[in-house]
VEXFI-875693 format. One line per field, with one value per residue (C-alpha): residue in three letters; x, z, y. Coordinates in steps of 0.2 Angstrom, whole numbers. Example, Ala and Ser with C-alpha at 12.3 -4.5 7.8 and 13.67 -1.06 7.14 Angstrom:
// VEXFI-875693
resn	(ALA,SER)
c1	(62,68)
c3	(39,36)
c2	(-22,-5)
//
This chain:
// VEXFI-875693
resn	(MET,ASP,PHE,LYS,LEU,SER,ASP,ILE,GLU,SER,GLU,PHE,THR,ASP,VAL,LEU,ILE,ILE,GLY,SER,GLY,VAL,ALA,GLY,LEU,PHE,THR,SER,LEU,LYS,ALA,ALA,GLU,CYS,GLY,LYS,VAL,ILE,LEU,LEU,SER,LYS,GLY,GLY,LEU,LEU,ASN,SER,ASN,THR,TYR,TYR,ALA,GLN,GLY,GLY,ILE,ALA,ALA,VAL,MET,SER,LEU,ASP,ASP,SER,LYS,ASP,LEU,HIS,PHE,SER,ASP,THR,ILE,GLN,ALA,GLY,ALA,GLY,LEU,CYS,ASP,PRO,ALA,ALA,VAL,ARG,VAL,LEU,VAL,ASP,GLU,GLY,PRO,GLU,ARG,VAL,MET,GLU,LEU,ILE,ASP,TYR,GLY,VAL,VAL,PHE,ASP,ARG,GLU,GLY,GLY,LYS,LEU,ALA,LEU,THR,GLN,GLU,GLY,ALA,HIS,SER,PHE,ARG,ARG,ILE,LEU,HIS,ALA,GLN,GLY,ASP,ALA,THR,GLY,LYS,GLU,VAL,ALA,GLU,LYS,LEU,SER,SER,LEU,ALA,LEU,SER,ASN,LYS,ASN,ILE,ASP,TYR,LYS,ASP,ARG,TYR,PHE,VAL,VAL,ASP,LEU,LEU,THR,TYR,ASN,ASN,LYS,CYS,ILE,GLY,VAL,LEU,THR,ILE,ASP,LEU,LYS,ASN,ARG,THR,PRO,TYR,ALA,PHE,ILE,SER,LYS,THR,THR,VAL,LEU,ALA,THR,GLY,GLY,ALA,GLY,GLN,LEU,TYR,GLN,ASP,THR,THR,ASN,PRO,GLU,VAL,ALA,THR,GLY,ASP,GLY,VAL,ALA,MET,ALA,TYR,ARG,ALA,GLY,VAL,GLU,LEU,MET,ASP,MET,GLU,PHE,VAL,GLN,PHE,HIS,PRO,THR,VAL,PHE,ALA,PRO,ARG,PRO,ASN,VAL,ARG,PHE,LEU,ILE,SER,GLU,ALA,VAL,ARG,GLY,GLU,GLY,ALA,ILE,LEU,ARG,ASN,LYS,ASN,GLY,GLU,ARG,PHE,MET,LEU,LYS,TYR,HIS,ASP,LEU,ALA,GLU,LEU,ALA,PRO,ARG,ASP,ILE,VAL,SER,ARG,ALA,ILE,HIS,LYS,GLU,MET,GLU,ARG,THR,ASP,SER,ASP,ARG,VAL,PHE,LEU,ASP,LEU,THR,HIS,PHE,PRO,SER,GLY,LYS,VAL,GLU,LYS,ARG,PHE,PRO,THR,ILE,TYR,GLU,THR,CYS,LYS,ARG,TYR,GLY,ILE,ASP,MET,SER,GLU,ASP,LEU,VAL,PRO,VAL,ILE,PRO,GLY,ALA,HIS,TYR,ILE,MET,GLY,GLY,ILE,LYS,THR,ASP,LEU,ASN,GLY,ARG,THR,ASN,ILE,PRO,GLY,LEU,TYR,ALA,CYS,GLY,GLU,ALA,ALA,CYS,THR,GLY,VAL,HIS,GLY,ALA,ASN,ARG,LEU,ALA,SER,ASN,SER,LEU,LEU,GLU,ALA,LEU,VAL,PHE,ALA,TYR,ARG,ILE,VAL,GLN,ASP,ILE,LYS,GLY,GLN,LEU,HIS,TYR,VAL,LYS,ASP,GLY,PRO,LYS,TYR,LEU,GLU,PHE,SER,TYR,VAL,LYS,ASN,SER,SER,GLY,VAL,ASP,GLU,ASP,PHE,LYS,ASP,ILE,ARG,GLU,ASN,LEU,LYS,ALA,VAL,MET,THR,ASP,LEU,VAL,GLY,ILE,VAL,ARG,SER,GLU,ALA,GLY,LEU,GLU,LYS,ALA,LYS,ARG,GLU,LEU,GLU,LYS,TYR,ASP,TYR,ILE,PHE,ASN,THR,GLN,THR,VAL,GLU,PRO,SER,TYR,PHE,GLU,THR,ILE,ASN,MET,LEU,THR,VAL,ALA,ILE,LEU,ILE,THR,GLU,ALA,ALA,LEU,SER,ARG,LYS,ASP,SER,VAL,GLY,SER,HIS,TYR,LEU,ILE,ASP,SER,ASP,GLY,THR,VAL,THR,SER,ASN,GLU,ARG,TYR,HIS,ILE,LEU,LEU,GLN,ARG,GLY,ALA,GLY,ASN,THR,ILE,GLU,ALA,ARG,LYS,ILE,LEU,GLY,GLU,ARG,ARG,THR,GLY)
c1	(0,7,9,19,21,22,6,-5,-11,0,2,15,15,27,20,10,0,-8,-22,-35,-34,-27,-9,-13,-24,-12,3,-7,-12,6,14,2,12,27,20,7,-1,-11,-20,-27,-39,-47,-64,-69,-61,-69,-67,-52,-48,-46,-65,-69,-57,-67,-56,-46,-28,-15,-5,1,-11,-12,0,-2,4,22,30,41,26,19,36,38,20,23,39,31,16,28,36,54,54,50,63,66,71,55,45,54,49,31,28,38,31,13,5,10,3,-13,-14,-13,-28,-37,-31,-38,-55,-56,-67,-62,-74,-72,-77,-78,-69,-54,-50,-59,-46,-50,-41,-36,-27,-9,-9,-4,-13,-29,-22,-34,-43,-59,-73,-91,-89,-84,-82,-64,-59,-75,-72,-54,-57,-71,-62,-46,-55,-65,-49,-40,-55,-55,-36,-31,-14,-22,-29,-40,-43,-55,-57,-39,-33,-14,-7,12,25,36,54,68,87,82,72,53,46,27,14,4,-15,-31,-44,-59,-72,-67,-55,-40,-22,-16,1,6,24,30,45,41,28,20,12,-2,-12,-17,-18,-23,-37,-46,-34,-44,-62,-65,-59,-63,-56,-66,-66,-53,-40,-31,-13,-10,4,14,12,17,32,38,37,47,61,57,62,48,50,40,27,23,16,-3,-14,-31,-43,-50,-68,-77,-96,-102,-121,-122,-111,-105,-109,-93,-91,-77,-81,-68,-54,-61,-76,-65,-55,-71,-74,-82,-79,-76,-86,-86,-102,-104,-104,-87,-75,-59,-46,-40,-32,-22,-15,-13,-21,-36,-47,-34,-19,-10,-21,-11,-14,-32,-35,-26,-36,-52,-46,-42,-58,-68,-59,-61,-79,-83,-90,-89,-89,-87,-96,-93,-103,-108,-123,-115,-112,-122,-139,-136,-117,-116,-128,-119,-101,-102,-117,-111,-108,-124,-135,-126,-128,-147,-150,-145,-156,-143,-145,-127,-134,-144,-138,-121,-113,-106,-88,-74,-56,-54,-39,-36,-19,-3,12,24,25,36,52,56,68,62,58,47,60,61,77,70,74,59,47,40,28,16,3,-2,7,24,34,43,48,35,24,36,27,11,4,-1,-20,-23,-5,-9,-18,-4,10,2,1,19,27,17,24,41,40,34,48,60,52,53,72,72,59,70,84,72,70,52,58,48,30,33,48,51,49,37,32,25,23,10,-1,-17,-33,-38,-56,-56,-67,-57,-70,-67,-48,-51,-62,-50,-35,-45,-49,-30,-24,-38,-35,-16,-8,-19,-19,-11,1,12,27,18,2,13,21,4,-2,13,9,-9,-6,8,-5,-12,4,-4,-16,-1,0,-18,-20,-35,-39,-52,-48,-53,-39,-26,-33,-32,-14,-10,-19,-10,7,5,-2,13,25,16,18,36,40,31,41,57,53,55,50,34,34,20,7,17,12,19,10,25,37,38,28,42,58,71,86,89,91,79,78,68,64,67,59,64,61,76,81,69,55,61,58,74,73,86,87,92,100,100,92,86,95,85,90)
c3	(0,-5,11,18,37,40,32,41,59,72,90,101,114,124,119,104,103,87,90,104,107,123,117,114,130,142,135,136,155,159,149,157,173,165,153,141,130,114,109,91,83,66,70,88,105,106,87,88,88,107,109,99,108,116,123,136,142,145,161,175,189,197,209,200,183,180,169,162,155,148,140,132,126,117,110,103,96,87,77,83,77,93,101,118,127,121,127,144,146,142,154,168,168,162,179,186,171,173,191,186,175,190,200,185,188,175,182,177,179,196,203,221,224,213,195,183,171,155,142,124,110,112,131,143,157,161,162,151,161,154,157,155,149,131,131,138,126,128,147,145,132,141,158,150,139,153,163,148,145,163,164,163,155,141,126,116,98,88,69,64,50,51,34,37,50,50,51,52,52,53,69,70,76,74,61,47,48,40,52,46,53,40,28,32,35,53,61,78,83,97,107,106,95,98,84,91,76,76,62,44,43,31,17,17,12,28,44,62,62,61,46,54,53,37,41,42,55,47,30,36,46,30,20,34,32,48,48,47,51,49,38,29,45,45,57,52,66,63,69,62,62,44,43,26,15,22,40,50,68,79,89,103,105,122,115,109,125,134,124,107,93,74,62,43,32,34,53,55,68,59,70,78,61,59,77,94,102,90,92,104,91,87,76,60,61,64,51,38,43,41,24,19,25,16,0,3,6,-7,6,10,29,43,60,78,89,107,108,121,134,150,149,152,150,133,137,154,148,131,132,118,105,110,107,91,84,90,80,64,69,77,94,100,113,100,83,74,71,54,54,42,45,44,44,63,67,59,68,59,59,64,71,89,103,120,125,109,100,81,71,69,85,93,86,96,91,102,100,84,74,82,80,96,92,105,92,80,65,75,90,105,109,121,121,111,124,136,124,122,141,144,130,133,150,144,131,144,156,141,137,155,154,138,139,148,136,121,118,115,98,86,84,65,54,37,25,13,1,-16,-30,-40,-41,-51,-46,-53,-56,-47,-37,-22,-16,-32,-29,-11,-16,-30,-17,-4,-18,-23,-5,0,-15,-17,0,12,22,9,-3,-18,-26,-43,-34,-24,-40,-48,-32,-33,-52,-48,-33,-43,-56,-44,-43,-52,-38,-27,-37,-33,-24,-12,6,6,20,9,-3,11,18,1,-1,15,12,-5,3,17,5,-6,9,15,-3,-4,13,8,-8,1,13,3,16,26,44,56,47,31,22,4,-5,-17,-3,7,21,34,39,37,45,62,53,59,51,50,34,36,24,22,10,-2,-15,-29,-17,-20,-6,2,9,20,32,50,54,70,86,85,98,105,116)
c2	(0,17,28,42,40,59,62,50,49,40,36,29,15,5,-12,-15,-32,-38,-51,-54,-73,-80,-76,-57,-56,-64,-54,-38,-41,-46,-31,-19,-21,-13,0,7,-7,-5,-21,-22,-33,-33,-41,-40,-45,-62,-66,-79,-97,-96,-93,-108,-120,-134,-147,-138,-135,-149,-147,-158,-153,-171,-179,-195,-187,-181,-167,-180,-190,-174,-170,-188,-187,-170,-177,-193,-184,-172,-186,-182,-164,-155,-144,-153,-137,-128,-143,-143,-125,-129,-143,-136,-118,-123,-127,-111,-101,-111,-106,-88,-91,-97,-82,-71,-79,-93,-106,-124,-139,-148,-165,-167,-150,-156,-150,-162,-169,-178,-189,-184,-192,-197,-192,-205,-198,-188,-170,-159,-145,-140,-127,-127,-145,-141,-122,-119,-107,-96,-96,-91,-78,-70,-68,-62,-49,-43,-40,-32,-20,-14,-12,7,3,-7,3,-9,-4,-14,-15,-10,-21,-22,-20,-23,-21,-5,-8,5,1,-18,-15,-16,1,-3,-6,2,-1,3,10,0,12,25,16,28,23,24,20,14,16,6,1,-17,-26,-44,-53,-64,-65,-84,-97,-99,-112,-102,-107,-124,-128,-137,-129,-127,-109,-93,-82,-70,-84,-79,-80,-61,-61,-74,-66,-48,-56,-64,-48,-39,-52,-63,-81,-94,-112,-129,-121,-138,-145,-141,-151,-157,-161,-178,-174,-159,-160,-160,-162,-154,-143,-126,-131,-136,-136,-143,-159,-159,-172,-175,-184,-198,-196,-200,-216,-211,-223,-219,-229,-229,-228,-247,-246,-254,-248,-245,-236,-252,-257,-241,-239,-247,-232,-233,-217,-209,-210,-194,-182,-184,-203,-202,-189,-200,-215,-206,-200,-217,-225,-211,-216,-235,-234,-221,-209,-191,-193,-206,-206,-204,-216,-211,-221,-233,-218,-219,-209,-191,-191,-183,-168,-165,-167,-159,-147,-135,-149,-158,-143,-138,-156,-156,-140,-150,-165,-175,-182,-187,-199,-209,-205,-207,-190,-186,-180,-176,-170,-151,-139,-134,-128,-123,-130,-119,-100,-86,-94,-88,-92,-97,-79,-76,-66,-66,-62,-44,-34,-26,-40,-55,-68,-79,-92,-100,-87,-92,-108,-110,-128,-136,-145,-152,-161,-164,-154,-164,-161,-146,-140,-124,-114,-119,-114,-97,-94,-100,-90,-74,-74,-76,-63,-50,-55,-51,-35,-29,-30,-19,-6,7,5,10,28,34,40,51,50,47,44,52,37,32,18,23,10,20,4,4,-4,-21,-26,-42,-53,-58,-70,-80,-80,-86,-100,-106,-105,-115,-128,-129,-131,-144,-155,-153,-147,-156,-172,-182,-174,-179,-170,-168,-161,-149,-143,-140,-131,-119,-115,-112,-101,-91,-87,-74,-64,-49,-45,-40,-24,-18,-2,-2,-1,-15,-27,-42,-37,-38,-54,-62,-56,-64,-80,-82,-78,-91,-104,-102,-103,-119,-126,-121,-129,-145,-146,-144,-159,-175,-187,-190,-185,-181,-171,-170,-186,-189,-203,-205,-208,-224,-215,-216,-207,-220,-212,-203,-186,-173,-156,-141,-130,-112,-99,-81,-68,-66,-54,-50,-57,-74,-87,-94,-111,-119,-134,-134,-150,-159,-153,-136,-124,-109,-94)
//
């Protein structure tokens, strides 16, 4: 977008946070203890993946459990590509962050006065805290957002679309935005900036993510020269409620954790032939098994069976899911529930160290937009909210030690960007639909090198829209979706072996050596994508 910073309105803050999910909210509340915070969202304080999270938060809160077990479960689910140091931070510091949530007023379900803990896939112990049965994210988001709105050091600004990061002398100094209320440019200059912009599920036709999940933070970070890592790893949740086309709703992993069975269209239970853990196998394995069963039986869905649950258990344990299914004529306690896999979570993202720092000074990343190394090639269920809490806290501890070294600086800087782009008469909705079809068909649960090459060619056809000059948010979102789609495809092409959620049908489906590597992507000269490998165990600061 063409702009001259000195000609547009701007304001200054100590800490600028982009995104209002658990990562952004928790970071805001902690950062408010040490300075002025501006919190931006593009579509409402509660419009995030966090709000729709059902299952819960994984943490060792029982004396019968152990942090070492949580550590090993996370490593195993990540298919050997987790950063052990990051996982150790997660499991060691997680319980304390959960207790802080409780101190903030988050109410988790209890049984007999004790925290009620449930089981989920690939966990060796019941360690998932939940709230309101199956509305954990809603409870967390509502409590934290209420605290943020009442905090005098947090200035929440809704309906600001962040177009790009602003960098000066290779340091992030804030962001350029569009004020969506009046469609005018607006700049926020800051000592430190935190990207907590969430995921990119909208790149796919079937997803559990809300419409705001368009990969904005990852795309703008890439354009600013930030290193990205593990972008090829996209997690598909095995059980997305699919009663009819264009109706999609997450059915929590905890449903299978409590004993639900997967059946194909012939009524056959099939997971036992794919993995010893059956329905509680890691998500990538369950999703591929469902995909294969749908192909084998020539069906567009499989089914969750809860009809063997004791009377009243479904309604009590999963009230939100139960009522949603009921609205579409499905009684979970009596009927089989139609489900399909759907894009759920991006394991890769903005590469950070153990304190959330990126390779650009002044810029941090947290939550799903970040790649801390915790998740490896496949995220362990309910580790996402915990990761956001743990690394949000670490980011603020790091920021606290730096704020007094950073000068307030000018309210604006004398630089501009003028490309003299011309408008293009284009329906961005059509481009999005085509993009989603390409990603679903060719860069989805099962991939091939030929398919990935075709996807790259199809996506690069839309390069011309990058020259469009407009202030419409749909344009910027489409640009970001295209950018992230191309990056995922490029990373997938760079990995020649199957591991975790990256499954190549023209490979042997296994990693035959002990070599473990990560794919790093960074913007190169002439807007080329530079891809390189990090061999061996990833080291973080």
